[in-house]
N, C-alpha and C positions, 0 to 999 in steps of 0.2 A: 398156477406157479406154486401156491402153497406156502411160500416164505412168509415170515412175519413182516408186517408194514415197517418196522423200525428197520429191517435188513434192507428193504427194498426203496426206502424213502430217500431223497435227494435233499441236501441242504439248501432248497430254494423256496420261493414264496409258493403257498399250497395252490395257488391256481394253476401253475404248471404241472404239478402233480395230477390235477384233474384232466390236464390234456394228455396225459399218459408218459410224461417224462418221470421216470424211476428206473431203478436198476433192474434188469430183467435176466442177465446171465446167458450164458450160450454153451454149447456142447452138450446140450441135454441128451441127446440121442446116444452119444458116447458114453455119458456117464450111465445111463440107463442099460447100455450094452454090458459094460464091464461089472457093474454091480449085480446084473442078472448072473454073470458067468461066475463071480466070486460067490454067489448063494450056491450055485452047482457045486463048487469046490470046498467051500467052508461056510456052510448056512449060519453058523453061529458068528463068524467074523463079519458077515454081510449084514448082521443086525446091529454091529457097534458104531463106533464114531471113526468114520472113514474120510480120508482125503482121496479124491480122484484126479490125479494128475494127468490131464490130456495136454501132452507136451509135443507139439509138431509146428508147422508153419504158423497156425494160429494155436495159441496156447492158454489154458485156464486152469485154475484149480476148483473144485467144488467139495463143499463140506456137506457129508451125507450121514445122517443119523437115522438108524432104524429103516433104512432103504429110502430115506426122503431127504432131498436136498434142502438144508437150511441156510446156506449162504454160498457165494461164489466170488471169484476175483474179479470176473468181467461184470460191466454194469449196464449202462444205457446202449452202449455200442461195443462191438468187438475190439475197440481200440483199448479198452480199458484192462488194468491189471498187469500180467505178466510181460516182459519183453518177449517179443515174437520174431519171425523171420524178418518182417519188414515193417512191423507196426511197433510204436514207440511203448505201450502199455500206459499204466498210470503216469499222468503228467500234471504238473502244476496248471491249472488253467491260465495262471498269469504268464506263461510262456507263449501260450496262443496270441494273447493280448500283445506281448512284446513283438511278435513276428508281425503282426498285423500293424501295429502303432508306429513301432520304432523302425522295422524293417520294409514296411510296405506292402507285404504280401497279401494277395488276395486270398478269400476264403478257399478258391479252387487250388491254390497254390499250397496254402496251408494242409488242406486234404490231402494232396498228393505227397507232401512231405511226411505226414503222420502215418499214412497208410502204406505208402509204398516205397519211401526212401529212408526209413528209420530203423529201428530193432537191430537185429544182429548185423544187417546189411549196412545201416548207417553208423554204427560204432565201429565195426571191424573196417569198412571200406573196402571189404574184399568180396562177400557173400553174405546172403541170407541163409545159406545152406549149412545147417550145422556139421553135415559130415564133412564138407569141403573145410570149415574152420578148425575142426579137430585135426584136419591132416595138414594144416598150414603150420609153418614155423613162425610165422609173423607175429610180434608182440600183441598188435592189434586184435587179431584173431582170438589170442587167449584173453584178451581183456573183455572182448564181446562175450566169450564164453563163461567168464566169471561173473559179468554182470547178469547174464541170465540165471545162473545158479543163485546167485545172491537175491535175485527177485523172486524166485521161486521159493526159496527157503524162508525169506521173509514173509511173503503172503502166507506160506503154509503156517507159520507161527501165528499169524492173525486169526486165520480159519480155525485153529486148534482152539484158540478161545472162543471163538463162536460156538464150537463144539463142546466146550466145557472139558476138553482133554483131548485124546487122540488114541485110537486102539490100532489103527492100520491105515496104510497108504498104498494106492494102487497107481502103476506108472503104466500109462497107454499113450497111443499116438505114435508118429514116426521117430520122433526122438526119444519118447518115453519108452518105447520097445526095442529101439535100436542102438541106443547110446549108453552102454554100461557105465563109462567114465562119468558121464553128466549125472545119471542116478546116483552113483557113488559120491559124488561131490556134493549134491543135494542132501542126501541122507545124512553125510558127515556133519552138515551143518544143523542137522536136526537130532543130533546126538543127545542134545540135553532133554528131549522129550523120552529118551529110552530107545532110540531107533539104532539097531546095529545091523550091517549088512553082512551076509554070508557071500565071501568074494567069489566063491566057485559059481555058486547059484546065479549070482548077479551076471556072471558070464556065460550061462547057459542058453538054452533055447527053449522056446514054447512057452504057454502059459504056465506059471510056476511062483512059488514064493520065493523070495531072495533075502529075506531077513534072516539072522542068524538064530538059532534055537533059543537062546537066552534073552533075545530082544524083547522088551517090554510092547514095543510097537511094531507089529508085522508089516513087511511090505511084499507086494507082489508086481509081477509084471503079466499083464493080461492084453492080448490083443482085442482092439476094439471092433465093432461089426454095427455100424449105424445102418446098413443096408438091411440087415436082418430085422433090426427094431421096427424099421419102417414097413418091411414087408409082413411081419407078425401083426403091426396095427392095422395094416390094411385088410388083413385076412379075417381078422376078429370083427370086421365091421359087418 
């Protein structure tokens, strides 16, 4: 994994760490795919301080410096971090205790709630599909999207701290590649970092930069290809 122990360590007694309880992070194949693609398009940018925003049914942000992941929004499990299609993302553990102790929910019921009935689906009460929510006129759909955007921008700010600044952000995944309005809303919240979008490029097609020429932080949309990474790794053996 290569991340600093301070990044991966949980605030639990050390005996649990020895058993493997730590922050792992996920979407590593996607991160490798898009950073490799960026290296082809802009080698200098690929060596900078990057955020890889894999936004889809599962969603995470990865902080990458000089091609190496140094932090991530996901932790021990794919539940952590951003709001997702049906997963809650980061959650005060006291909520789990409340659900079990005050609501009498079993561990299986809590698991079902957090993995399959929360996220965009739970907040909207309509769907976990971002495309459907964007097309909906219901206030709850808009509120779910706003929470998704808020959580993504908030986590991006935290990871910019882990990187010591930010040079670029790459959007990928089903939502990251196909929802220009969501990208625009996230980037608007990151304007304080010097990120400015080019509206025409943001609504374009294919692998491309989407930041304005004067933007201090550059932004791209790049299609992920996790299968290619797996195939190349297998062929190299």
